[in-house]
C-alpha positions as CSV (number, residue, x, y, z in Angstrom):
1,M,117.5,-3.9,-12.4
2,L,118.4,-5.9,-15.4
3,E,121.8,-6.3,-14.3
4,S,120.9,-7.3,-11.2
5,M,118.7,-9.9,-12.3
6,R,121.7,-11.2,-14.0
7,I,123.7,-11.0,-10.8
8,L,120.9,-13.0,-9.1
9,A,120.7,-15.8,-11.8
10,D,124.5,-16.1,-11.8
11,R,124.6,-16.6,-7.9
12,T,121.7,-18.9,-8.4
13,R,123.7,-21.1,-10.8
14,R,126.6,-21.1,-8.5
15,D,125.9,-20.7,-5.0
16,P,124.8,-23.9,-3.2
17,Q,122.5,-21.4,-0.7
18,F,120.5,-20.7,-3.9
19,S,119.9,-24.1,-5.0
20,A,116.7,-25.0,-3.1
21,L,115.0,-21.5,-4.1
22,A,112.0,-22.4,-6.6
23,A,110.7,-19.0,-6.9
24,Y,111.9,-15.2,-5.7
25,Y,109.5,-12.6,-4.2
26,A,109.2,-9.2,-3.6
27,V,107.3,-6.3,-2.9
28,S,107.5,-2.9,-5.0
29,W,105.4,0.2,-5.7
30,L,106.0,-0.5,-9.5
31,K,102.8,-1.3,-11.3
32,P,102.1,-4.7,-12.2
33,H,104.2,-5.7,-15.2
34,G,106.8,-8.2,-16.5
35,Q,104.6,-11.0,-17.5
36,R,106.2,-11.5,-20.9
37,I,109.5,-12.4,-19.0
38,G,108.1,-14.6,-16.6
39,F,107.0,-12.4,-13.4
40,F,103.6,-12.9,-12.0
41,T,102.0,-10.2,-10.2
42,Q,99.1,-9.7,-7.3
43,P,98.0,-7.2,-5.3
44,F,99.4,-6.8,-1.7
45,P,97.0,-8.0,0.4
46,A,94.8,-5.2,2.6
47,G,95.7,-4.4,6.1
48,L,98.2,-2.6,7.9
49,K,101.4,-3.8,6.5
50,K,99.9,-2.4,3.2
51,R,99.2,1.1,4.8
52,L,102.6,1.2,6.1
53,L,104.5,-0.1,2.8
54,T,102.4,2.7,1.0
55,G,103.5,5.3,3.3
56,Y,107.2,3.8,3.2
57,F,106.7,4.3,-0.8
58,R,105.7,7.6,-0.6
59,L,108.5,8.5,1.6
60,L,111.0,7.0,-0.8
61,V,109.6,8.8,-3.8
62,W,109.3,12.3,-1.8
63,V,113.0,11.6,-1.1
64,F,114.4,10.2,-4.4
65,A,112.1,11.9,-6.9
66,P,111.1,15.3,-5.3
67,A,109.5,16.7,-8.3
68,A,105.5,17.6,-7.6
69,Q,104.7,16.1,-10.8
70,T,106.3,12.8,-10.1
71,R,104.9,12.4,-6.6
72,A,101.3,12.8,-8.3
73,T,101.8,10.4,-10.7
74,A,103.6,7.5,-8.7
75,H,101.9,4.4,-8.5
76,L,102.3,3.7,-4.7
77,N,100.0,0.6,-4.4
78,P,102.6,-2.3,-3.1
79,T,102.1,-5.3,-5.7
80,I,103.6,-8.4,-5.0
81,Y,106.5,-9.8,-7.6
82,W,107.2,-13.6,-8.0
83,L,109.3,-15.2,-10.5
84,T,110.4,-18.8,-10.6
85,R,113.9,-20.2,-10.8
86,R,113.4,-21.8,-14.0
87,Q,112.3,-18.2,-15.2
88,L,115.1,-16.4,-13.8
89,L,117.5,-18.9,-15.6
90,R,115.9,-18.7,-18.7
91,R,116.0,-15.0,-19.1
92,F,118.9,-13.7,-17.6
93,A,121.3,-16.2,-17.1
94,E,124.9,-15.0,-19.4
95,T,124.0,-16.0,-23.4
96,G,126.4,-18.7,-23.6
97,D,125.1,-20.4,-20.5
98,R,121.8,-20.8,-21.3
99,T,121.1,-24.2,-22.4
100,A,123.1,-25.5,-19.0
101,A,120.8,-22.8,-17.1
102,G,117.7,-24.3,-18.8
103,R,118.9,-27.9,-17.5
104,A,119.6,-26.5,-14.2
105,D,116.3,-26.4,-13.3
106,T,114.1,-29.6,-14.2
């Protein structure tokens, strides 16, 4: 996951199609975490979409982590994750480019 974040940070700096993005949004089954490195989390709103996502996450856990104990302890409530462009560049840009990355998002 960390390597994926580094790739996204690099693309954010270099690809003009990413220049207008102020924040990144994702939905995951991971328990809320990551505030220390700049993620904002919120519970997914109740409704049909949440039930469908929960079922999809349950299927993924069943397929990729079939051990009964893993299935029993998996957190399957969808959580929304946000990360601002500034935090992405600050936390995941290449070490040598951190000063430039910080200036890229003013």
